[in-house]
N, C-alpha and C positions, 0 to 999 in steps of 0.2 A: 397517668400524669406524673411528671417529674417532681421529685422533692427539691426544695430549695438548696439542700446540701449536695445534691447529685449534679455533676456537670452535664451540660447538654452536648450530645454527640452530633447535633444537627450540622455544625460547621464541618466536621470531619467527613460526614457522609456526602455533603454537598461538594466538598473538594474532591472526594473520590470519584463521584459521578462526573464532575467536570473534566478531570484528568482522563478517566476511562473513555468517555465519549470524544474528547479532544484527540486522544492518541489514535483511536480507531478512525476518526474523521481525517486525520492527517495521512494515515495509511491509505484510506480510500481516495483522497485527493491525489496522492502520489500515483496510485494505480490508474486513475483516469488519464493522467498525462503519460505515464510510462507505457501503458498498453497500446497506445496508438503510434508510438515512435517508429516501429518497423514499417507500418503501413504508410506513414507520412514519407519516410525515406523512399519507399517503393514508388509512390505517386510522383515524387520529385524526379526520381531516376527515369521513370517512364516518360515524363514530359520532356526531359533532356534527350531521350532517345528519339522522340518525335521531332524535336528540333534538329537532330542530326540528320534524320531522313529528309526534312525540309531543306536543310543546308546543302544537300547534294544537288538540289535543283536551283541553287542560287547562281547569280552570274559568276561569282568567284568562290567555288565550293571549298577550295583549300583554305582560304582566309576565314570563311564561316565555320569550318570544322575546327580550325585552330582556336577560334574564340570560344568554342564549346569544350575544348580539351580540359579546362580546369573544372568544369561541371561534371565531367565523366569520372574524374578521379583516377583510381587505380586501374580501371578498365579502358582508359582512353586509347592506349596503344593497340589493344586487341580490337576495339570497335572501329577505330579510324584507319588502322593499317594492317589488320590481320588478313589471313587467307580467305578467299571467297568474295562474294559480292557484299556490298554494304548492307543490303536488306537481310542477307543470311547472318551477317555478324550482329546486326541489331536484334534479330530474332533470337540468336543464341544468348545475347546479353540479357534479353527479357526473360528467357528461361532460367538463366543463372540468378537473376534478380528475384524471381518468384521463389526459387529454392532457398535463397538467402532470407527472404521475407518469412518463409515458413519456419526456418531455423531460429531466427531472431525472435519471432513471436513465441515459440516454445520456451526459449531462454527467459524472456521477460515474464511469461506466465509462471514459470517455475520460481523465479525470484520473487514475484509478487506473492505467491502462495507461501513462500518462506517468510517474507516480511509479516504476513498476516499471522502465521503460526507463532513467530517470535513475539509479536505484540500481544497476541492473545495470552501466551504464557506469562509475559511480563505483567499484563493486567491481572491475571489470576494471582500471581505472587504478590502484587501490590494490594489486591483485594484481601488476600489472606493476612498480610501485614497490618492493614488498616483494621480488619476485623479483630485481629489479636490485640492490637493496641486499644481498641474500644472495649474489649472484654477485660483487659487488665485495668483500664481506667475505671470501669464499673466496679471492679473488686476493691480498688483503692478508696473509692468514695461511696460507701454503702448508704443506702437510704436510712434516714434516721428511724431508729426503732426496729430495723430489720434483724437485729441480733436477738430480739425478744421472740419467744415462741408465740405462735398463733394461739388465740384463746381456745380454739377447738382442740388443740393438742395438749392443753393442760389437763391434769387428772381431775376428775369430778369428785366433789366430796360425797361421801357415803351417807345415805339417809339413815338416821338413827331410828331404830324400831323399838 
């Protein structure tokens, strides 16, 4: 039980827990969005490549392919006008896309693990700081009567014989 002269550390510990869980929650929330970015890009690129193959069978294939040029981005010239058949160029772009997906997934995974490590270290430093401040506060405001020795530590009077 706390003495009336001793401050309560309840607010500091509550603040510490809120910040610790909040920081880890934000890292986790960021991870759920960042981890799927390479996959989302690959799915969108795959759908665009399917549209390119479908556009080759359109009444005006050149116009349909030009409409898809902006969706293909940096690989538009290679897919729409490179050497070989359209199917072979699309197949080569799918292979390149899968390799890029794998590389991006590794990069995002490494970054996410670094974020977790940094936030864990920061939480540990913050916890040590809060713990230190709480121990300093308890030294500055001792419990009333704590400077007196316990009665069991007092010398006992000798019995006179």
